[in-house]
N, CA, C, O and CB atoms as a CASP TS submission, in Angstrom:
PFRMAT TS
TARGET T0000
AUTHOR 0000-0000-0000
METHOD Language model
MODEL 1
PARENT N/A
ATOM      1  N   MET     1       3.578 -14.148 -13.765  1.00  0.00           N
ATOM      2  CA  MET     1       2.347 -14.006 -13.017  1.00  0.00           C
ATOM      3  C   MET     1       2.397 -12.785 -12.112  1.00  0.00           C
ATOM      4  O   MET     1       1.401 -12.069 -12.016  1.00  0.00           O
ATOM      5  CB  MET     1       2.078 -15.256 -12.203  1.00  0.00           C
ATOM      6  N   LEU     2       3.518 -12.517 -11.441  1.00  0.00           N
ATOM      7  CA  LEU     2       3.581 -11.372 -10.551  1.00  0.00           C
ATOM      8  C   LEU     2       3.425 -10.044 -11.281  1.00  0.00           C
ATOM      9  O   LEU     2       2.969  -9.066 -10.688  1.00  0.00           O
ATOM     10  CB  LEU     2       4.877 -11.386  -9.805  1.00  0.00           C
ATOM     11  N   THR     3       3.791  -9.996 -12.545  1.00  0.00           N
ATOM     12  CA  THR     3       3.632  -8.763 -13.304  1.00  0.00           C
ATOM     13  C   THR     3       2.164  -8.433 -13.497  1.00  0.00           C
ATOM     14  O   THR     3       1.782  -7.263 -13.456  1.00  0.00           O
ATOM     15  CB  THR     3       4.327  -8.874 -14.656  1.00  0.00           C
ATOM     16  N   ASN     4       1.340  -9.444 -13.705  1.00  0.00           N
ATOM     17  CA  ASN     4      -0.083  -9.227 -13.954  1.00  0.00           C
ATOM     18  C   ASN     4      -0.934  -9.237 -12.686  1.00  0.00           C
ATOM     19  O   ASN     4      -1.995  -8.614 -12.655  1.00  0.00           O
ATOM     20  CB  ASN     4      -0.589 -10.272 -14.896  1.00  0.00           C
ATOM     21  N   CYS     5      -0.493  -9.922 -11.660  1.00  0.00           N
ATOM     22  CA  CYS     5      -1.297 -10.081 -10.452  1.00  0.00           C
ATOM     23  C   CYS     5      -0.380 -10.106  -9.225  1.00  0.00           C
ATOM     24  O   CYS     5      -0.226 -11.146  -8.583  1.00  0.00           O
ATOM     25  CB  CYS     5      -2.154 -11.379 -10.526  1.00  0.00           C
ATOM     26  N   PRO     6       0.230  -8.955  -8.900  1.00  0.00           N
ATOM     27  CA  PRO     6       1.186  -8.945  -7.787  1.00  0.00           C
ATOM     28  C   PRO     6       0.497  -9.102  -6.436  1.00  0.00           C
ATOM     29  O   PRO     6      -0.629  -8.648  -6.236  1.00  0.00           O
ATOM     30  CB  PRO     6       1.991  -7.657  -7.801  1.00  0.00           C
ATOM     31  N   ILE     7       1.184  -9.739  -5.539  1.00  0.00           N
ATOM     32  CA  ILE     7       0.719  -9.876  -4.165  1.00  0.00           C
ATOM     33  C   ILE     7       1.838  -9.364  -3.269  1.00  0.00           C
ATOM     34  O   ILE     7       2.974  -9.833  -3.346  1.00  0.00           O
ATOM     35  CB  ILE     7       0.330 -11.370  -3.819  1.00  0.00           C
ATOM     36  N   VAL     8       1.510  -8.412  -2.433  1.00  0.00           N
ATOM     37  CA  VAL     8       2.485  -7.845  -1.504  1.00  0.00           C
ATOM     38  C   VAL     8       1.893  -7.933  -0.110  1.00  0.00           C
ATOM     39  O   VAL     8       0.773  -7.478   0.124  1.00  0.00           O
ATOM     40  CB  VAL     8       2.851  -6.362  -1.877  1.00  0.00           C
ATOM     41  N   ILE     9       2.630  -8.506   0.803  1.00  0.00           N
ATOM     42  CA  ILE     9       2.187  -8.599   2.196  1.00  0.00           C
ATOM     43  C   ILE     9       2.974  -7.573   2.999  1.00  0.00           C
ATOM     44  O   ILE     9       4.205  -7.586   3.026  1.00  0.00           O
ATOM     45  CB  ILE     9       2.386 -10.052   2.775  1.00  0.00           C
ATOM     46  N   ILE    10       2.237  -6.689   3.649  1.00  0.00           N
ATOM     47  CA  ILE    10       2.870  -5.669   4.482  1.00  0.00           C
ATOM     48  C   ILE    10       2.589  -6.044   5.938  1.00  0.00           C
ATOM     49  O   ILE    10       1.455  -5.923   6.401  1.00  0.00           O
ATOM     50  CB  ILE    10       2.334  -4.213   4.139  1.00  0.00           C
ATOM     51  N   PRO    11       3.596  -6.489   6.645  1.00  0.00           N
ATOM     52  CA  PRO    11       3.385  -6.901   8.044  1.00  0.00           C
ATOM     53  C   PRO    11       2.802  -5.774   8.901  1.00  0.00           C
ATOM     54  O   PRO    11       3.217  -4.619   8.794  1.00  0.00           O
ATOM     55  CB  PRO    11       4.706  -7.376   8.655  1.00  0.00           C
ATOM     56  N   GLY    12       1.843  -6.125   9.743  1.00  0.00           N
ATOM     57  CA  GLY    12       1.292  -5.179  10.692  1.00  0.00           C
ATOM     58  C   GLY    12       0.002  -4.503  10.287  1.00  0.00           C
ATOM     59  O   GLY    12      -0.681  -3.920  11.129  1.00  0.00           O
ATOM     60  N   ILE    13      -0.352  -4.571   8.980  1.00  0.00           N
ATOM     61  CA  ILE    13      -1.592  -3.931   8.558  1.00  0.00           C
ATOM     62  C   ILE    13      -2.652  -4.991   8.279  1.00  0.00           C
ATOM     63  O   ILE    13      -2.352  -6.182   8.196  1.00  0.00           O
ATOM     64  CB  ILE    13      -1.359  -3.053   7.307  1.00  0.00           C
ATOM     65  N   ASP    14      -3.898  -4.537   8.137  1.00  0.00           N
ATOM     66  CA  ASP    14      -4.982  -5.428   7.736  1.00  0.00           C
ATOM     67  C   ASP    14      -5.752  -4.747   6.594  1.00  0.00           C
ATOM     68  O   ASP    14      -5.390  -3.645   6.182  1.00  0.00           O
ATOM     69  CB  ASP    14      -5.934  -5.761   8.955  1.00  0.00           C
ATOM     70  N   HIS    15      -6.791  -5.382   6.089  1.00  0.00           N
ATOM     71  CA  HIS    15      -7.543  -4.804   4.975  1.00  0.00           C
ATOM     72  C   HIS    15      -8.137  -3.446   5.340  1.00  0.00           C
ATOM     73  O   HIS    15      -8.229  -2.555   4.495  1.00  0.00           O
ATOM     74  CB  HIS    15      -8.653  -5.756   4.540  1.00  0.00           C
ATOM     75  N   SER    16      -8.533  -3.295   6.581  1.00  0.00           N
ATOM     76  CA  SER    16      -9.129  -2.038   7.026  1.00  0.00           C
ATOM     77  C   SER    16      -8.127  -0.884   6.992  1.00  0.00           C
ATOM     78  O   SER    16      -8.532   0.278   6.969  1.00  0.00           O
ATOM     79  CB  SER    16      -9.685  -2.195   8.430  1.00  0.00           C
ATOM     80  N   SER    17      -6.845  -1.183   6.987  1.00  0.00           N
ATOM     81  CA  SER    17      -5.819  -0.138   6.918  1.00  0.00           C
ATOM     82  C   SER    17      -5.881   0.619   5.599  1.00  0.00           C
ATOM     83  O   SER    17      -5.417   1.757   5.525  1.00  0.00           O
ATOM     84  CB  SER    17      -4.430  -0.745   7.102  1.00  0.00           C
ATOM     85  N   PHE    18      -6.446   0.010   4.550  1.00  0.00           N
ATOM     86  CA  PHE    18      -6.545   0.636   3.239  1.00  0.00           C
ATOM     87  C   PHE    18      -7.727   1.596   3.137  1.00  0.00           C
ATOM     88  O   PHE    18      -7.796   2.386   2.196  1.00  0.00           O
ATOM     89  CB  PHE    18      -6.658  -0.424   2.174  1.00  0.00           C
ATOM     90  N   CYS    19      -8.650   1.541   4.085  1.00  0.00           N
ATOM     91  CA  CYS    19      -9.845   2.394   4.017  1.00  0.00           C
ATOM     92  C   CYS    19     -10.120   2.993   5.392  1.00  0.00           C
ATOM     93  O   CYS    19     -10.967   2.497   6.135  1.00  0.00           O
ATOM     94  CB  CYS    19     -11.083   1.587   3.514  1.00  0.00           C
ATOM     95  N   PRO    20      -9.398   4.061   5.725  1.00  0.00           N
ATOM     96  CA  PRO    20      -9.532   4.679   7.051  1.00  0.00           C
ATOM     97  C   PRO    20     -10.992   4.994   7.388  1.00  0.00           C
ATOM     98  O   PRO    20     -11.741   5.502   6.554  1.00  0.00           O
ATOM     99  CB  PRO    20      -8.696   5.961   7.119  1.00  0.00           C
ATOM    100  N   GLY    21     -11.369   4.686   8.608  1.00  0.00           N
ATOM    101  CA  GLY    21     -12.716   4.957   9.070  1.00  0.00           C
ATOM    102  C   GLY    21     -13.696   3.829   8.820  1.00  0.00           C
ATOM    103  O   GLY    21     -14.850   3.903   9.242  1.00  0.00           O
ATOM    104  N   THR    22     -13.249   2.779   8.136  1.00  0.00           N
ATOM    105  CA  THR    22     -14.114   1.650   7.821  1.00  0.00           C
ATOM    106  C   THR    22     -13.467   0.376   8.355  1.00  0.00           C
ATOM    107  O   THR    22     -12.260   0.173   8.221  1.00  0.00           O
ATOM    108  CB  THR    22     -14.370   1.548   6.286  1.00  0.00           C
ATOM    109  N   ILE    23     -14.281  -0.470   8.955  1.00  0.00           N
ATOM    110  CA  ILE    23     -13.798  -1.780   9.389  1.00  0.00           C
ATOM    111  C   ILE    23     -14.323  -2.799   8.387  1.00  0.00           C
ATOM    112  O   ILE    23     -15.533  -2.996   8.274  1.00  0.00           O
ATOM    113  CB  ILE    23     -14.263  -2.122  10.865  1.00  0.00           C
ATOM    114  N   VAL    24     -13.426  -3.440   7.667  1.00  0.00           N
ATOM    115  CA  VAL    24     -13.801  -4.431   6.668  1.00  0.00           C
ATOM    116  C   VAL    24     -14.371  -5.652   7.382  1.00  0.00           C
ATOM    117  O   VAL    24     -13.725  -6.206   8.272  1.00  0.00           O
ATOM    118  CB  VAL    24     -12.582  -4.820   5.777  1.00  0.00           C
ATOM    119  N   PRO    25     -15.588  -6.081   6.996  1.00  0.00           N
ATOM    120  CA  PRO    25     -16.189  -7.255   7.652  1.00  0.00           C
ATOM    121  C   PRO    25     -15.282  -8.488   7.567  1.00  0.00           C
ATOM    122  O   PRO    25     -14.737  -8.796   6.507  1.00  0.00           O
ATOM    123  CB  PRO    25     -17.551  -7.573   7.018  1.00  0.00           C
ATOM    124  N   GLY    26     -15.131  -9.176   8.681  1.00  0.00           N
ATOM    125  CA  GLY    26     -14.298 -10.373   8.725  1.00  0.00           C
ATOM    126  C   GLY    26     -12.818 -10.100   8.901  1.00  0.00           C
ATOM    127  O   GLY    26     -12.017 -11.031   8.981  1.00  0.00           O
ATOM    128  N   ASP    27     -12.450  -8.829   8.961  1.00  0.00           N
ATOM    129  CA  ASP    27     -11.045  -8.461   9.098  1.00  0.00           C
ATOM    130  C   ASP    27     -10.594  -8.640  10.544  1.00  0.00           C
ATOM    131  O   ASP    27     -11.402  -8.567  11.470  1.00  0.00           O
ATOM    132  CB  ASP    27     -10.815  -7.008   8.636  1.00  0.00           C
ATOM    133  N   VAL    28      -9.314  -8.871  10.726  1.00  0.00           N
ATOM    134  CA  VAL    28      -8.731  -8.877  12.064  1.00  0.00           C
ATOM    135  C   VAL    28      -8.529  -7.408  12.414  1.00  0.00           C
ATOM    136  O   VAL    28      -7.742  -6.714  11.771  1.00  0.00           O
ATOM    137  CB  VAL    28      -7.362  -9.713  12.136  1.00  0.00           C
ATOM    138  N   TYR    29      -9.223  -6.948  13.409  1.00  0.00           N
ATOM    139  CA  TYR    29      -9.198  -5.532  13.734  1.00  0.00           C
ATOM    140  C   TYR    29      -8.981  -5.356  15.220  1.00  0.00           C
ATOM    141  O   TYR    29      -9.576  -6.105  15.995  1.00  0.00           O
ATOM    142  CB  TYR    29     -10.493  -4.842  13.292  1.00  0.00           C
ATOM    143  N   PRO    30      -8.190  -4.442  15.656  1.00  0.00           N
ATOM    144  CA  PRO    30      -7.427  -3.475  14.879  1.00  0.00           C
ATOM    145  C   PRO    30      -6.119  -4.064  14.358  1.00  0.00           C
ATOM    146  O   PRO    30      -5.676  -5.130  14.786  1.00  0.00           O
ATOM    147  CB  PRO    30      -7.141  -2.246  15.719  1.00  0.00           C
ATOM    148  N   ALA    31      -5.525  -3.341  13.432  1.00  0.00           N
ATOM    149  CA  ALA    31      -4.236  -3.759  12.877  1.00  0.00           C
ATOM    150  C   ALA    31      -3.158  -3.651  13.958  1.00  0.00           C
ATOM    151  O   ALA    31      -3.364  -3.026  14.998  1.00  0.00           O
ATOM    152  CB  ALA    31      -3.857  -2.895  11.635  1.00  0.00           C
ATOM    153  N   ASP    32      -2.019  -4.265  13.696  1.00  0.00           N
ATOM    154  CA  ASP    32      -0.913  -4.227  14.656  1.00  0.00           C
ATOM    155  C   ASP    32      -0.225  -2.862  14.702  1.00  0.00           C
ATOM    156  O   ASP    32       0.432  -2.538  15.691  1.00  0.00           O
ATOM    157  CB  ASP    32       0.105  -5.298  14.312  1.00  0.00           C
ATOM    158  N   VAL    33      -0.367  -2.069  13.654  1.00  0.00           N
ATOM    159  CA  VAL    33       0.239  -0.731  13.620  1.00  0.00           C
ATOM    160  C   VAL    33      -0.869   0.312  13.591  1.00  0.00           C
ATOM    161  O   VAL    33      -2.007   0.004  13.236  1.00  0.00           O
ATOM    162  CB  VAL    33       1.184  -0.568  12.383  1.00  0.00           C
ATOM    163  N   SER    34      -0.546   1.530  13.958  1.00  0.00           N
ATOM    164  CA  SER    34      -1.532   2.610  13.965  1.00  0.00           C
ATOM    165  C   SER    34      -1.980   2.908  12.536  1.00  0.00           C
ATOM    166  O   SER    34      -1.324   2.522  11.569  1.00  0.00           O
ATOM    167  CB  SER    34      -0.950   3.885  14.630  1.00  0.00           C
ATOM    168  N   GLN    35      -3.103   3.598  12.428  1.00  0.00           N
ATOM    169  CA  GLN    35      -3.615   3.958  11.110  1.00  0.00           C
ATOM    170  C   GLN    35      -2.623   4.856  10.366  1.00  0.00           C
ATOM    171  O   GLN    35      -2.413   4.693   9.164  1.00  0.00           O
ATOM    172  CB  GLN    35      -4.975   4.661  11.240  1.00  0.00           C
ATOM    173  N   THR    36      -2.025   5.787  11.076  1.00  0.00           N
ATOM    174  CA  THR    36      -1.038   6.680  10.461  1.00  0.00           C
ATOM    175  C   THR    36       0.158   5.894   9.937  1.00  0.00           C
ATOM    176  O   THR    36       0.590   6.105   8.803  1.00  0.00           O
ATOM    177  CB  THR    36      -0.570   7.738  11.471  1.00  0.00           C
ATOM    178  N   ASP    37       0.693   4.991  10.750  1.00  0.00           N
ATOM    179  CA  ASP    37       1.833   4.179  10.318  1.00  0.00           C
ATOM    180  C   ASP    37       1.432   3.230   9.192  1.00  0.00           C
ATOM    181  O   ASP    37       2.206   3.009   8.260  1.00  0.00           O
ATOM    182  CB  ASP    37       2.403   3.382  11.501  1.00  0.00           C
ATOM    183  N   GLY    38       0.229   2.670   9.273  1.00  0.00           N
ATOM    184  CA  GLY    38      -0.248   1.771   8.232  1.00  0.00           C
ATOM    185  C   GLY    38      -0.358   2.464   6.888  1.00  0.00           C
ATOM    186  O   GLY    38       0.073   1.926   5.869  1.00  0.00           O
ATOM    187  N   LEU    39      -0.938   3.666   6.883  1.00  0.00           N
ATOM    188  CA  LEU    39      -1.063   4.410   5.627  1.00  0.00           C
ATOM    189  C   LEU    39       0.308   4.774   5.059  1.00  0.00           C
ATOM    190  O   LEU    39       0.510   4.758   3.845  1.00  0.00           O
ATOM    191  CB  LEU    39      -1.897   5.680   5.841  1.00  0.00           C
ATOM    192  N   SER    40       1.236   5.098   5.936  1.00  0.00           N
ATOM    193  CA  SER    40       2.591   5.405   5.488  1.00  0.00           C
ATOM    194  C   SER    40       3.254   4.172   4.868  1.00  0.00           C
ATOM    195  O   SER    40       3.896   4.267   3.822  1.00  0.00           O
ATOM    196  CB  SER    40       3.436   5.931   6.660  1.00  0.00           C
ATOM    197  N   LEU    41       3.096   3.014   5.519  1.00  0.00           N
ATOM    198  CA  LEU    41       3.649   1.772   4.980  1.00  0.00           C
ATOM    199  C   LEU    41       3.027   1.432   3.619  1.00  0.00           C
ATOM    200  O   LEU    41       3.728   1.028   2.690  1.00  0.00           O
ATOM    201  CB  LEU    41       3.422   0.616   5.969  1.00  0.00           C
ATOM    202  N   ILE    42       1.716   1.599   3.515  1.00  0.00           N
ATOM    203  CA  ILE    42       1.022   1.319   2.254  1.00  0.00           C
ATOM    204  C   ILE    42       1.532   2.249   1.157  1.00  0.00           C
ATOM    205  O   ILE    42       1.856   1.796   0.059  1.00  0.00           O
ATOM    206  CB  ILE    42      -0.509   1.476   2.424  1.00  0.00           C
ATOM    207  N   GLY    43       1.603   3.538   1.448  1.00  0.00           N
ATOM    208  CA  GLY    43       2.081   4.508   0.453  1.00  0.00           C
ATOM    209  C   GLY    43       3.506   4.243   0.008  1.00  0.00           C
ATOM    210  O   GLY    43       3.805   4.278  -1.186  1.00  0.00           O
ATOM    211  N   ASP    44       4.385   3.978   0.964  1.00  0.00           N
ATOM    212  CA  ASP    44       5.787   3.701   0.628  1.00  0.00           C
ATOM    213  C   ASP    44       5.924   2.442  -0.211  1.00  0.00           C
ATOM    214  O   ASP    44       6.715   2.396  -1.153  1.00  0.00           O
ATOM    215  CB  ASP    44       6.620   3.566   1.897  1.00  0.00           C
ATOM    216  N   THR    45       5.146   1.418   0.138  1.00  0.00           N
ATOM    217  CA  THR    45       5.223   0.142  -0.579  1.00  0.00           C
ATOM    218  C   THR    45       4.695   0.279  -2.002  1.00  0.00           C
ATOM    219  O   THR    45       5.310  -0.223  -2.942  1.00  0.00           O
ATOM    220  CB  THR    45       4.438  -0.941   0.169  1.00  0.00           C
ATOM    221  N   ILE    46       3.571   0.948  -2.164  1.00  0.00           N
ATOM    222  CA  ILE    46       3.002   1.145  -3.494  1.00  0.00           C
ATOM    223  C   ILE    46       3.926   2.006  -4.348  1.00  0.00           C
ATOM    224  O   ILE    46       4.126   1.719  -5.528  1.00  0.00           O
ATOM    225  CB  ILE    46       1.610   1.790  -3.396  1.00  0.00           C
ATOM    226  N   ALA    47       4.485   3.049  -3.764  1.00  0.00           N
ATOM    227  CA  ALA    47       5.417   3.908  -4.505  1.00  0.00           C
ATOM    228  C   ALA    47       6.642   3.128  -4.971  1.00  0.00           C
ATOM    229  O   ALA    47       7.081   3.283  -6.111  1.00  0.00           O
ATOM    230  CB  ALA    47       5.855   5.092  -3.637  1.00  0.00           C
ATOM    231  N   ALA    48       7.188   2.298  -4.101  1.00  0.00           N
ATOM    232  CA  ALA    48       8.361   1.497  -4.478  1.00  0.00           C
ATOM    233  C   ALA    48       8.007   0.513  -5.588  1.00  0.00           C
ATOM    234  O   ALA    48       8.774   0.339  -6.535  1.00  0.00           O
ATOM    235  CB  ALA    48       8.916   0.737  -3.255  1.00  0.00           C
ATOM    236  N   PHE    49       6.846  -0.130  -5.472  1.00  0.00           N
ATOM    237  CA  PHE    49       6.411  -1.086  -6.496  1.00  0.00           C
ATOM    238  C   PHE    49       6.236  -0.390  -7.844  1.00  0.00           C
ATOM    239  O   PHE    49       6.717  -0.880  -8.865  1.00  0.00           O
ATOM    240  CB  PHE    49       5.092  -1.769  -6.076  1.00  0.00           C
ATOM    241  N   LEU    50       5.554   0.743  -7.847  1.00  0.00           N
ATOM    242  CA  LEU    50       5.327   1.455  -9.108  1.00  0.00           C
ATOM    243  C   LEU    50       6.621   1.961  -9.718  1.00  0.00           C
ATOM    244  O   LEU    50       6.785   1.946 -10.938  1.00  0.00           O
ATOM    245  CB  LEU    50       4.379   2.618  -8.891  1.00  0.00           C
ATOM    246  N   THR    51       7.536   2.407  -8.878  1.00  0.00           N
ATOM    247  CA  THR    51       8.830   2.868  -9.384  1.00  0.00           C
ATOM    248  C   THR    51       9.586   1.732 -10.072  1.00  0.00           C
ATOM    249  O   THR    51      10.228   1.943 -11.101  1.00  0.00           O
ATOM    250  CB  THR    51       9.676   3.448  -8.240  1.00  0.00           C
ATOM    251  N   LEU    52       9.510   0.531  -9.504  1.00  0.00           N
ATOM    252  CA  LEU    52      10.204  -0.610 -10.083  1.00  0.00           C
ATOM    253  C   LEU    52       9.535  -1.134 -11.348  1.00  0.00           C
ATOM    254  O   LEU    52      10.211  -1.655 -12.236  1.00  0.00           O
ATOM    255  CB  LEU    52      10.295  -1.713  -9.072  1.00  0.00           C
ATOM    256  N   HIS    53       8.213  -1.002 -11.438  1.00  0.00           N
ATOM    257  CA  HIS    53       7.481  -1.638 -12.527  1.00  0.00           C
ATOM    258  C   HIS    53       6.932  -0.679 -13.570  1.00  0.00           C
ATOM    259  O   HIS    53       6.194  -1.103 -14.459  1.00  0.00           O
ATOM    260  CB  HIS    53       6.367  -2.421 -11.970  1.00  0.00           C
ATOM    261  N   THR    54       7.271   0.594 -13.487  1.00  0.00           N
ATOM    262  CA  THR    54       6.861   1.559 -14.500  1.00  0.00           C
ATOM    263  C   THR    54       8.052   2.467 -14.797  1.00  0.00           C
ATOM    264  O   THR    54       9.095   2.374 -14.150  1.00  0.00           O
ATOM    265  CB  THR    54       5.615   2.390 -14.028  1.00  0.00           C
ATOM    266  N   ASP    55       7.885   3.323 -15.758  1.00  0.00           N
ATOM    267  CA  ASP    55       8.931   4.299 -16.025  1.00  0.00           C
ATOM    268  C   ASP    55       8.633   5.606 -15.292  1.00  0.00           C
ATOM    269  O   ASP    55       9.118   6.667 -15.685  1.00  0.00           O
ATOM    270  CB  ASP    55       9.065   4.548 -17.540  1.00  0.00           C
ATOM    271  N   GLY    56       7.833   5.527 -14.222  1.00  0.00           N
ATOM    272  CA  GLY    56       7.447   6.690 -13.433  1.00  0.00           C
ATOM    273  C   GLY    56       8.608   7.473 -12.889  1.00  0.00           C
ATOM    274  O   GLY    56       8.513   8.692 -12.743  1.00  0.00           O
ATOM    275  N   ALA    57       9.702   6.813 -12.583  1.00  0.00           N
ATOM    276  CA  ALA    57      10.867   7.504 -12.057  1.00  0.00           C
ATOM    277  C   ALA    57      11.412   8.509 -13.071  1.00  0.00           C
ATOM    278  O   ALA    57      11.973   9.541 -12.703  1.00  0.00           O
ATOM    279  CB  ALA    57      11.950   6.499 -11.672  1.00  0.00           C
ATOM    280  N   ASP    58      11.234   8.185 -14.375  1.00  0.00           N
ATOM    281  CA  ASP    58      11.731   9.068 -15.430  1.00  0.00           C
ATOM    282  C   ASP    58      10.783  10.227 -15.735  1.00  0.00           C
ATOM    283  O   ASP    58      11.221  11.243 -16.275  1.00  0.00           O
ATOM    284  CB  ASP    58      11.970   8.271 -16.689  1.00  0.00           C
ATOM    285  N   THR    59       9.494  10.101 -15.402  1.00  0.00           N
ATOM    286  CA  THR    59       8.526  11.118 -15.767  1.00  0.00           C
ATOM    287  C   THR    59       8.014  11.941 -14.596  1.00  0.00           C
ATOM    288  O   THR    59       7.244  12.879 -14.800  1.00  0.00           O
ATOM    289  CB  THR    59       7.384  10.480 -16.446  1.00  0.00           C
ATOM    290  N   THR    60       8.413  11.622 -13.398  1.00  0.00           N
ATOM    291  CA  THR    60       7.900  12.324 -12.217  1.00  0.00           C
ATOM    292  C   THR    60       8.170  13.831 -12.292  1.00  0.00           C
ATOM    293  O   THR    60       7.285  14.628 -11.977  1.00  0.00           O
ATOM    294  CB  THR    60       8.532  11.745 -10.944  1.00  0.00           C
ATOM    295  N   ASP    61       9.348  14.222 -12.693  1.00  0.00           N
ATOM    296  CA  ASP    61       9.693  15.642 -12.737  1.00  0.00           C
ATOM    297  C   ASP    61       8.850  16.404 -13.755  1.00  0.00           C
ATOM    298  O   ASP    61       8.559  17.582 -13.549  1.00  0.00           O
ATOM    299  CB  ASP    61      11.167  15.809 -13.062  1.00  0.00           C
ATOM    300  N   SER    62       8.456  15.758 -14.841  1.00  0.00           N
ATOM    301  CA  SER    62       7.685  16.455 -15.872  1.00  0.00           C
ATOM    302  C   SER    62       6.242  16.689 -15.442  1.00  0.00           C
ATOM    303  O   SER    62       5.565  17.543 -16.013  1.00  0.00           O
ATOM    304  CB  SER    62       7.712  15.664 -17.171  1.00  0.00           C
ATOM    305  N   VAL    63       5.757  15.945 -14.442  1.00  0.00           N
ATOM    306  CA  VAL    63       4.380  16.100 -14.000  1.00  0.00           C
ATOM    307  C   VAL    63       4.245  17.298 -13.082  1.00  0.00           C
ATOM    308  O   VAL    63       3.223  17.984 -13.105  1.00  0.00           O
ATOM    309  CB  VAL    63       3.898  14.838 -13.296  1.00  0.00           C
ATOM    310  N   HIS    64       5.260  17.560 -12.276  1.00  0.00           N
ATOM    311  CA  HIS    64       5.167  18.636 -11.277  1.00  0.00           C
ATOM    312  C   HIS    64       5.587  19.951 -11.840  1.00  0.00           C
ATOM    313  O   HIS    64       5.569  20.960 -11.134  1.00  0.00           O
ATOM    314  CB  HIS    64       6.007  18.323 -10.069  1.00  0.00           C
TER
END
């Protein structure tokens, strides 16, 4: 199930952290971390997930 529908909880962020400049209705706002830190956490987490679940680590050099 996690392969098809992964769920990752990143402590300190909220839904609005994924869309800078927008407050998602019903969201707990503001997040516990700054927008800059939240975006960094989101990027690092997504990159780690994709590296583990794709062969992206092997093809990254060929793209650049």
